[in-house]
C-alpha positions as a Markdown table, in Angstrom:
| # | Residue | x | y | z |
|---|---|---|---|---|
| 1 | Glu | 96.9 | 137.5 | 107.9 |
| 2 | Phe | 97.3 | 135.8 | 104.6 |
| 3 | Arg | 98.1 | 132.5 | 106.3 |
| 4 | Arg | 95.2 | 132.8 | 108.4 |
| 5 | Val | 92.9 | 133.5 | 105.4 |
| 6 | Leu | 94.5 | 130.6 | 103.4 |
| 7 | Phe | 93.9 | 128.2 | 106.3 |
| 8 | Arg | 90.3 | 129.3 | 106.5 |
| 9 | Ser | 90.0 | 128.7 | 102.9 |
| 10 | Ile | 91.5 | 125.1 | 103.3 |
| 11 | Asp | 89.2 | 124.4 | 106.2 |
| 12 | Gln | 86.2 | 125.3 | 104.0 |
| 13 | Leu | 87.4 | 123.1 | 101.2 |
| 14 | Phe | 87.8 | 120.2 | 103.5 |
| 15 | Gln | 84.3 | 120.8 | 105.1 |
| 16 | Gly | 82.9 | 120.8 | 101.5 |
| 17 | Ile | 84.7 | 117.4 | 100.8 |
| 18 | Leu | 83.3 | 116.0 | 104.1 |
| 19 | Ser | 79.7 | 117.0 | 103.2 |
| 20 | Leu | 79.7 | 114.9 | 100.0 |
| 21 | Lys | 77.6 | 111.8 | 100.3 |
| 22 | Ser | 78.1 | 109.8 | 97.1 |
| 23 | Val | 80.5 | 109.3 | 94.3 |
| 24 | Glu | 78.1 | 111.1 | 92.0 |
| 25 | Glu | 78.3 | 114.2 | 94.4 |
| 26 | Cys | 82.1 | 113.9 | 94.3 |
| 27 | Tyr | 82.2 | 113.8 | 90.6 |
| 28 | Thr | 80.1 | 117.0 | 90.4 |
| 29 | Phe | 82.1 | 118.7 | 93.2 |
| 30 | Phe | 85.6 | 117.9 | 91.7 |
| 31 | Ser | 84.7 | 118.7 | 88.2 |
| 32 | Asp | 83.6 | 122.1 | 89.3 |
| 33 | Leu | 87.1 | 122.6 | 90.8 |
| 34 | Phe | 89.5 | 121.0 | 88.5 |
| 35 | Thr | 89.9 | 120.5 | 84.8 |
| 36 | Val | 89.9 | 116.8 | 83.7 |
| 37 | Gln | 93.7 | 116.9 | 83.4 |
| 38 | Glu | 94.0 | 118.3 | 86.9 |
| 39 | Leu | 91.6 | 115.6 | 88.4 |
| 40 | Thr | 93.6 | 113.0 | 86.6 |
| 41 | Ala | 96.9 | 114.1 | 88.0 |
| 42 | Phe | 95.3 | 114.3 | 91.5 |
| 43 | Ala | 94.0 | 110.8 | 91.1 |
| 44 | Gln | 97.4 | 109.3 | 89.9 |
| 45 | Arg | 99.1 | 111.1 | 93.0 |
| 46 | Phe | 96.4 | 109.5 | 95.2 |
| 47 | Gln | 97.2 | 106.1 | 93.6 |
| 48 | Val | 100.9 | 106.6 | 94.1 |
| 49 | Ala | 100.4 | 107.3 | 97.7 |
| 50 | Gly | 98.5 | 104.3 | 98.2 |
| 51 | Leu | 101.0 | 102.0 | 96.6 |
| 52 | Leu | 103.7 | 103.5 | 98.7 |
| 53 | Leu | 101.8 | 102.9 | 101.8 |
| 54 | Asp | 101.3 | 99.4 | 100.7 |
| 55 | Gly | 105.2 | 99.1 | 100.6 |
| 56 | Asn | 105.9 | 99.3 | 97.0 |
| 57 | Thr | 109.3 | 100.8 | 96.1 |
| 58 | Tyr | 109.6 | 104.0 | 93.9 |
| 59 | Glu | 110.5 | 101.9 | 90.9 |
| 60 | Met | 107.6 | 99.5 | 91.4 |
| 61 | Val | 105.3 | 102.4 | 91.5 |
| 62 | Arg | 106.8 | 104.0 | 88.5 |
| 63 | Asn | 106.2 | 100.7 | 86.6 |
| 64 | Gln | 102.3 | 100.9 | 87.6 |
| 65 | Val | 101.6 | 104.5 | 87.3 |
| 66 | Pro | 102.5 | 106.7 | 84.5 |
| 67 | Val | 103.9 | 109.6 | 86.4 |
| 68 | Ser | 107.3 | 111.1 | 86.8 |
| 69 | Ser | 109.7 | 110.2 | 89.4 |
| 70 | Ser | 109.6 | 113.5 | 91.0 |
| 71 | Thr | 105.7 | 113.2 | 91.4 |
| 72 | Ile | 106.6 | 109.8 | 93.2 |
| 73 | Thr | 109.0 | 111.3 | 95.6 |
């Protein structure tokens, strides 16, 4: 039951994100959900993921993004 409710909530979150039509709407939406610090951490994780997908090594990523090695892994 808990998992079903959780996944329904996650689905609703994703539907909310998919409904956004501009960067300005994204700023409003995400600033309502996250603190500035949480949003910054999320953005850094997104940057790390992109760098890893581009073929950068963990060390290269660590030199480009100020996050811990555990965040990179």
